[in-house]
C-alpha positions in Angstrom: -5.3 0.9 28.0 -4.4 4.3 26.8 -3.5 4.6 23.3 0.1 5.9 22.0 -0.5 6.3 18.7 -4.1 6.2 17.0 -5.1 5.3 13.7 -7.7 7.7 11.2 -8.5 4.7 9.0 -11.6 3.6 10.5 -12.4 7.2 10.0 -11.3 7.2 6.2 -13.7 4.4 5.2 -16.7 6.1 7.4 -18.8 7.4 4.3 -19.1 4.0 2.5 -20.3 0.5 3.1 -17.9 -2.5 3.0 -19.0 -6.0 3.9 -16.7 -8.2 5.6 -15.8 -11.8 5.2 -14.2 -12.5 8.9 -13.1 -16.0 8.1 -11.2 -14.6 5.0 -7.5 -16.4 5.3 -5.6 -13.1 5.2 -7.7 -11.6 8.2 -7.4 -15.1 9.5 -3.8 -14.7 9.3 -3.0 -11.2 11.2 -5.3 -12.7 13.6 -3.4 -16.0 14.1 -0.1 -13.4 14.6 -1.4 -11.4 17.0 -2.6 -14.1 19.3 0.9 -16.0 18.7 -0.7 -19.3 17.1 2.0 -20.2 15.0 0.8 -23.4 13.5 -2.6 -21.9 12.9 -0.9 -19.0 11.0 1.4 -21.3 9.0 -1.7 -23.8 8.0 -3.0 -21.0 6.1 -0.4 -21.8 3.5 0.9 -24.9 1.3 4.6 -25.7 0.8 4.3 -24.2 -2.9 1.9 -22.2 -4.4 -0.5 -24.2 -7.1 0.8 -22.8 -9.9 4.6 -22.9 -8.8 7.0 -21.3 -6.7 7.4 -21.3 -2.9 4.6 -19.8 -0.9 5.7 -16.7 0.8 4.4 -13.6 3.2 6.2 -10.1 1.6 6.3 -7.6 4.8 7.9 -4.3 5.1 10.7 -5.6 6.6 11.7 -8.6 4.6 10.2 -11.5 1.9 9.9 -14.7 3.4 9.9 -17.6 1.4 8.7 -21.3 2.0 7.4 -23.0 5.2 10.3 -22.3 7.2 10.6 -18.6 6.7 7.2 -18.3 7.1 7.0 -20.0 10.3 10.1 -17.7 11.2 8.1 -14.5 10.1 5.0 -16.1 12.3 7.2 -16.6 15.4 9.2 -13.0 15.2 6.1 -10.9 14.2 5.2 -9.7 17.5 8.7 -8.9 18.5 9.5 -6.9 15.2 7.1 -4.2 16.3 8.2 -4.3 20.4 4.9 -6.0 21.2 4.1 -8.3 23.5 0.3 -8.7 22.4 -1.8 -7.3 19.7 -5.0 -7.7 18.1 -6.7 -7.0 14.7 -9.6 -5.0 13.5 -10.6 -5.4 9.9 -11.9 -2.1 8.9 -12.8 -2.9 5.1 -12.2 -5.2 2.2 -12.2 -5.7 -1.2 -12.0 -9.0 -3.5 -12.1 -9.6 -6.8 -9.8 -11.5 -9.2 -8.9 -14.2 -6.8 -7.3 -11.6 -4.2 -8.6 -10.3 -1.0 -7.6 -7.4 0.4 -8.0 -6.3 3.8 -7.5 -2.7 5.9 -7.1 -2.7 9.3 -5.9 -1.6 12.5 -3.8 -4.0 14.1 -3.3 -2.4 17.9 0.2 -3.2 19.2 0.7 -3.3 23.2 4.2 -1.7 23.7 5.6 -0.7 27.1 2.0 -0.6 28.3 0.4 1.1 26.0 -1.4 0.6 22.3 -0.1 1.5 18.9 -2.3 1.7 16.2 -0.8 0.5 12.7 -3.3 1.1 9.9 -2.2 -2.0 7.3 -2.9 -3.5 3.3 -3.0 -7.1 4.0 -3.5 -8.5 0.2 -4.1 -12.3 0.0 -3.4 -14.2 -3.2 -6.1 -17.0 -2.7 -5.3 -20.6 -3.4 -8.6 -21.1 -2.8 -11.1 -19.6 -0.3 -9.5 -20.8 2.4 -5.8 -21.0 1.7 -3.4 -18.4 0.6 -0.3 -18.7 -2.1 1.3 -15.3 -1.2 0.3 -12.6 1.4 1.9 -8.8 1.1 1.6 -6.9 4.0 1.6 -2.7 4.0 2.7 -0.2 6.0 4.2 3.0 6.7 8.0 2.3 8.1 7.9 4.6 11.0 5.6 2.0 12.5 8.0 -0.4 12.5 11.3 -0.2 15.0 14.5 0.2 13.4 13.1 0.3 9.5 14.6 2.2 6.5 12.4 3.5 4.3 13.0 1.4 1.2 10.5 -1.3 0.3 12.3 -3.2 -2.1 10.0 -4.0 -5.6 7.9 -7.0 -5.1 7.3 -7.3 -8.6 9.3 -7.6 -11.7 7.6 -4.8 -14.0 7.0 -6.3 -17.8 6.6 -2.5 -19.2 8.5 0.7 -17.7 5.1 2.6 -18.3 1.9 3.4 -16.8 -0.6 1.2 -16.5 -2.9 0.2 -18.9 -6.0 2.8 -18.2 -8.6 0.4 -20.3 -8.4 -2.0 -17.7 -9.8 0.5 -15.3 -13.2 2.3 -15.0 -15.1 5.5 -14.2 -13.8 8.0 -11.3 -10.4 5.8 -11.1 -9.6 5.4 -14.5 -9.9 9.4 -14.9 -8.1 10.0 -11.8 -5.3 7.8 -13.0 -4.7 8.8 -16.5 -4.9 12.4 -15.3 -2.3 11.7 -12.6 -0.2 10.4 -15.5 -0.9 12.9 -18.1 2.5 14.1 -19.8 4.3 16.5 -19.3 2.7 16.9 -15.8 -0.6 16.3 -13.7 -3.3 17.0 -15.4 -4.9 18.7 -11.8 -8.5 19.8 -12.9 -9.4 16.3 -14.0 -8.4 14.7 -11.2 -10.1 17.4 -8.9 -13.6 16.6 -11.2 -13.0 13.0 -10.4 -13.5 13.7 -6.6 -16.8 14.0 -5.2 -17.7 16.6 -2.8 -16.4 15.3 0.7 -13.5 13.4 -0.6 -11.2 12.2 2.2 -7.1 11.7 1.7 -4.9 9.6 3.9 -5.0 6.9 6.5 -1.7 5.8 6.5 0.3 8.5 7.4 4.1 8.4 8.9 4.2 8.9 12.7 4.5 12.6 13.6 5.2 14.4 16.9 2.2 16.3 15.5 -0.7 13.7 14.7 -3.3 16.5 13.4 -6.8 16.2 14.4 -7.9 12.5 15.3 -11.0 12.9 12.5 -9.4 13.2 9.1 -12.0 16.5 7.6 -13.1 16.4 4.3 -10.6 18.5 1.6 -12.2 21.4 -0.2 -11.3 21.5 -3.8 -8.7 24.6 -3.0 -6.7 22.3 -0.7 -7.0 19.0 -2.7 -6.1 21.7 -5.9 -3.2 22.6 -4.1 -2.1 19.3 -2.9 -1.8 18.0 -6.6 -0.1 21.0 -8.3 2.5 20.4 -5.8 2.4 16.8 -7.2 2.6 18.3 -11.0 5.7 19.3 -10.3 7.2 15.9 -10.1 4.8 13.6 -11.7 5.5 12.3 -14.2 8.7 14.6 -14.4 10.3 12.6 -11.9 8.3 9.3 -11.5 5.1 7.4 -12.3 3.3 4.6 -10.6 2.9 1.6 -12.9 0.2 -0.5 -11.3 1.4 -4.3 -10.8 -2.2 -5.9 -9.6 -5.4 -4.7 -10.0 -8.4 -5.5 -7.3 -11.5 -3.6 -7.8 -15.0 -5.1 -6.6 -17.0 -1.9 -8.3 -16.8 0.1 -5.3 -12.9 0.4 -4.4 -10.3 -0.3 -6.4 -7.0 -1.7 -4.7 -4.0 -1.2 -7.1 -0.1 -2.7 -6.1 2.2 -0.6 -7.7 5.8 0.2 -8.3 7.5 3.7 -9.3 8.8 4.1 -12.8 12.0 6.7 -12.0 13.5 9.0 -14.5 16.7 10.2 -14.4 15.8 13.7 -13.6 14.4 11.9 -10.7 17.2 10.2 -9.2 19.6 13.2 -10.1 17.1 16.1 -8.9 14.9 14.2 -5.9 17.2 10.9 -5.0 13.6 8.7 -6.4 14.2 5.5 -6.1 11.7 2.7 -7.5 9.6 1.2 -4.3 6.5 -1.0 -4.0 3.6 1.0 -2.7 -0.3 0.5 -2.7 -3.4 2.3 -2.8 -7.3 2.1 -2.8 -9.7 4.4 -4.6 -13.3 4.2 -3.2 -16.1 5.5 -5.2 -19.4 7.0 -4.0 -23.1 7.0 -4.8 -22.4 9.4 -7.4 -19.6 7.5 -9.2 -17.1 10.0 -7.9 -14.3 9.3 -5.7 -15.0 9.7 -1.8 -11.8 8.4 -0.1 -8.3 7.9 -1.1 -5.8 5.7 0.5 -2.1 5.4 0.0 0.7 3.8 1.6 4.6 4.8 0.1 7.6 6.3 1.6 7.5 9.2 -0.6 9.6 12.1 0.5 11.6 9.7 2.5 14.2 8.7 0.1 17.2 11.0 1.5 17.1 9.3 4.4 17.5 5.8 3.3 20.2 3.9 5.2 21.6 2.0 2.3 23.6 -0.1 4.9 20.8 -1.7 6.1 18.6 -2.5 2.6 18.1 -6.0 1.7 20.0 -4.7 -2.2 22.9 -2.4 -2.7 21.9 1.4 -3.4 23.5 0.9 -7.1 21.0 -2.2 -7.9 18.1 -0.4 -6.3 18.7 3.2 -8.6 18.8 0.4 -11.5 15.4 -0.9 -11.3 12.6 0.3 -13.6 14.6 3.6 -14.5 13.8 5.2 -17.3 15.3 8.4 -19.7 12.0 10.0 -19.6 8.4 9.0 -18.5 6.8 7.8 -22.2 4.2 9.5 -23.0 0.9 7.1 -22.8 0.8 3.6 -22.7 2.5 1.1 -25.3 5.5 2.9 -25.9 9.1 1.4 -26.2 
């Protein structure tokens, strides 16, 4: 069957090895959803989490808590993508700290053609076979009718960057340099990347998708990208990680924005949830960076179709200016 929209995720992960546990419950969940096996999908969850609260699925288009809502999510999965069938192709997996994250391509059959949608699927494991919660990330442009707003999933404990002491090696260097005050320390970021580092994998749909295989970016191109970022990070916004799943090769972080007053006033920036993966090569430097967020689309949000009001959204994780370092009031 002809592919209408082709994912580049597998090519983004081609320069490192990532063993997959095919029976991991977050992989089974997506396979069951694709095959319309609603009961099997629901059976991966208990009614409540092991230590309180309802089991849940948090998807780009809503949060589903408890057995009834999870069943409704499972029953509506294919229809939400206008699909009559689908299949899942796991690409890489990161397991650590009681969580399992699988990056995968989901191929939806829509009007006789295939739409490949790259997804992060994060499983909070109750045990090796069951889930307390799952969080699914993909670019909003792959979900018909979705406006580019992802309500923050977590309640941030502090309005500052995540603690770098929890990070190691090249990823720590990258994260600290990205949040250097007053602006991104571009040379430090470039120095954290190895030759042939690739960047992307979760891009929005485009009329001009570019080459099928992502080319390694030269240091001049990467310097240009991060110099552009330095004009607004952290002047407008920073990324506070809320979860960390690091197996020593790949570090995955689920994060939320911290937004400054200038970010709101000058660019309409608003706190949203996102996710990123940073893979280390054999030399210890970063060889693949994969980010899934809605950056650049804030001005196009239709606030009549969001789960919370515009006023509430702009009040979340709002600060006057981004704090210098960690542990600041």
